[in-house]
Every structure is written in C-alpha cells, then in structure tokens.
N, C-alpha and C positions, 0 to 999 in steps of 0.2 A: 903614214895610217897609225891614227892614236892608238899608243899600246893600252891605253885605259878608258872606260867607257865610265860616265859619275852619270847617275839619275838622280834630277830633282824634280822632287814631286809637292805639288801647291795641297794645302790640306781639306780646306774647306769645299768642297764640291771635286775633288778628287779622291782623298783616301777619305773625309769625312761628310756625310749629310747634316748637317750641324744648320738646316734653315728653320726648322723650330724654336731651335735655341736662340737663334739671332731675332726671330721672329719676338718673340718672349721678352727675350733682353730690352730690345729697340724700342718694346712697346711699353714696355716699363721706365724705359728713358724718357721717350717723348711725351708719355701723357701724365706720368707720375712725379719724374724729377723739373720737366721741363714746361709743358701748361698746364702741369699742376691740378690740373683736373683729370682723373683717370675713371674713363666710362664703367659704369657696373657690367659691362659684359662685351664679347668681341664678336662681333659680327662673322659668317663664316665667308660670307664673298671679300671682308678685311684680308684676311688668310689668302685667299684665292689672288688677288690683284697682287698680294704681297711677293707671292712665289713668280708672279707672270712677270715683275719689275726684276727679282733679284738678280737675272744675268748682268745686271748693269753695274753691279755694286763692287764696290775692289776694297771698300775697310771700312771698317764698323761704324764710322760716324755718317759712313755715306745712308747708313738704316734709316737713320731718323731724318734724314732728306725723303728716304723713300715716304716715311708715315707722314711729312706734312704734302708731301704731293697726293696719297690717297687722301688725307682729311680733307683738302680744297678740290677732291676730285678732278686732277690734273690727269694729264694723260701724255705720257710718254712713252714713243713708238721705237725710239733707236737711242743707241751708247750717245750720240751726238747733241740731241735733246736733251739727255739726263747731266751730260756734263756743261749743258747751258745754266741749268740749272743750279748746280754747282756752285758755278761760277758767278753766279745774280748772289747766291745764298752768303759768298764772303770766306774769305778764311778766319776770319773772328767768331762764324758764326759755327762755321763750321769744329772750330776748336773747341768751342763748346760744346757741339755735339758727340765730341770726340770724348772728351769728359766726364761728361753722362752717360754713354754706352757702354763705358768701361767700371762707372761708380754701378753702374745697373746689373753688369754680369758680377759684379763680386760681391755686389748683397745676394744673388742666386746660388752663388759657389758656398757662402757662407751659411745663407740660412739652410740649405737643404744638397750640399754636392753630390749625391747619390741619384738625384733627380736630374741638378742640371748635367750630369754626366749621361744618364742614360739620352737626354735630348739632344745629345750629340751622336748619331750612330755613325760606324765605320763601314764602309759600303760592303758585302759578303766576298764580291769576288776580289777585294786588296787586301783582307784584312790576314790570310794564310799568308798572301804572300810576301805582308807587312811583318807577320810574325818570323819568318824562317828569314828573312833579310836585314832583320832589323840592327843586328851587328857586322854588317858589311860596309866598311868607313866609305865607299862610293856611293854609299843612298846617304841622300839629305833630304829634308823638307825645307820649302822655303814658300814663307804664306805672310800675310798682312796679320794674322792673329797673334797672338803675343805668345811667344815660347813658353813659357810658364801652363798658359790653359791649354798647349797643344800636349805638353809631359801629363799633366793630369790627366786628360782623357786616356794618352796612349797605356799609362800606369793602369786605369779603369778596367781595360781591356786587358791586362796582362801582358803589355809590350813593354820592352825595356827598351828605351831608345836614346844615343847616347844627346846630352844637351847641345854639344860643340855641334853638331850635325842638325840642328832646327834654327832655322836661319831667318832675321826679321828682317825685309829691307829699309825698315824705316822710310826715308823722304828718298831713297834711291828706287830707279827700276828693278824686278827682279833680273832680268835679262843681264842688267850692269853687274848684278852680285855676282851670279855666274862666269860672268868675264871675269872678275875680278878673282876670283878662287883658279878658273883655269889659268890664266897669267902666272901663277906660281908652279903649275904644273903643266909645263910645255910640252909636255907627252898623253895630253889628255882629251877628251872629247867630253859632250855633255849633250843627255837628254831632258829635255824639260817638257812637265807635262803639266797642265792648267788648264781649267776652264771660262778661263777668262780672255777672254780674245785678243783684247788691248793689251793686255801682258805679253801675249805672244808673236803680237804682229807690229809692236810699235817699233823696236829697234831690230836689226838683225848684225848676225854674230855668224862664221864660215864654220865656227866648230861646235857652235849649238844647236842641235837639232829640236823644235819645237812640237808638241804634239797637242791636240785639242781634245781632251775627255770628255767625250761624248754621253758619258752619264750623267755630267755635272748640272749646274744652272746658267746652261744656254740656251741660243734662240736657234729654231730652226735652219733660219738661212746659216747661221757660223758654218754647218755640218758643209756648205757649199763654197766655201771660202778656199784659198790658197793652201790654210796651214792642212796638214796631215791631219787627220782623226784617229784616234783609238778608241777602240771598240773594246766593253772589256774582255773579251775572249784575246784580246792582244797583248795586257798586260804584262802578261805572265812572261813573254819575252824581253821587255824593255829591262825585267829584272834580271832575266838569267844573263842579257848583255854586259850587266853591270856586276853580276857574281861573275861569270865567265874571266873578267879583265883584271878582278882584286885580285 
C-alpha cells in the first residue's frame, strides 16, 4: 500500500467556473481577431449553446472551433463528432486559433485585470478546501490553462499556491504527467479529479484513481460511465487523504 497520496486537480470545471471568461475570450478571438467582423451584440441563445458544447473542450483553441460550429449552425452530439471537426480543421488552423485565443485573453487581462479575474469564479465548495491545503506539497493543479493565468486567479482570491505545483501538460496527456511524477515517488499513489471524461478514460494506470467532477462541464451520460463520480460533498475526503499522507 502506498505511503503517500498525491491529489491532482484540474482547474477549469473543478476549481474554477471559467465558462463566462472562456466565452468572452474566445468570442473576441474568433470574431474580432479571426473573422474581423465583430457583431454589435451577442444573442443569449449563442451563450446557451456555447455552454451545452463546453464539455467537449480540451484546450483554449478548441473554443474558437466551437464558435465556428455555432456560426455555421452545426450540430455536435458527442465527443467523437467534435473530434472529427477538430481533425478536419487541421493542425495549422488550430495553431492559429490557439494564438488568437491567448492574444484575446492577454488583451482582457491587460485592459481590465479585476474584471477578468471576476469572470473566473472559484467553486464555493472547493475554495475553503484549497485555502487550507494550498501549502500541502502533495496537492497539484494539472490543467491545460497556462500556469500564469491560474496563479493570477488564485492570488486574486487570496490563495498562495506554489508555482512548481501548477502543472501544464503541453502535448502530453494528463495521465502521463501524473505517471512521470509517480515514477519519481515509488511509495506514492495518485487521485486525479477532472471534468473532461476523455482525460480520465483514455489511459489507465494502476496507481492513479480517476474521479469525474459532477459539478464541472459534463454531459449527463458521463455520470453513468465506469469512472467514479465525485460529488461536492465528497471533495473534502480527497483533500483529507492527501493531507494525512503528507
């Protein structure tokens, strides 16, 4: 039995409800920077459809593809359909989308930092747990959001979290990143909480136990998968496991 338990948390959809920030950032990136035709208003229906398709997103550039789908009145019912459109867009197009997404985010951060921070709301049941455990060396944040943005948001909410424990996977899978850390700590096991089921189900690792965050950006059918579901009232128990093993 492992002597130490490491806890890895995704950021967007597990720690932070960032859907409004991601909608605004990607809308500016797609219409202002990419299409060069920024509408004078945003329909409420667009924001609603954006939220419905949010569970299929894995990285920032995917949001611009989502806006293209919505602009063309496309219909996406599952991850496989979204991934097919992602493949059709191609790596070069997605690289452009990525550059424009972060350009738009930096614009918001620079123009009105406090407004940008307020768009990134921490989940109420996670905030006190994170405040208490931020100094625990067995707690990590593993996210496709760039660490500098995560650090800025946490500081805004008065949480000091070590930069070296905010991990960005890049082109690697999250499971492989956790596996690399466990390889340097043979006496440890890991708990991994994410709201993107694809990050949890693509690979298996006998010392990593995945959890699907029920409060995140998920599809109802994901709750019926074989991945254990973590509900808000169970989050404290995972923090306690990591703390007791510290």
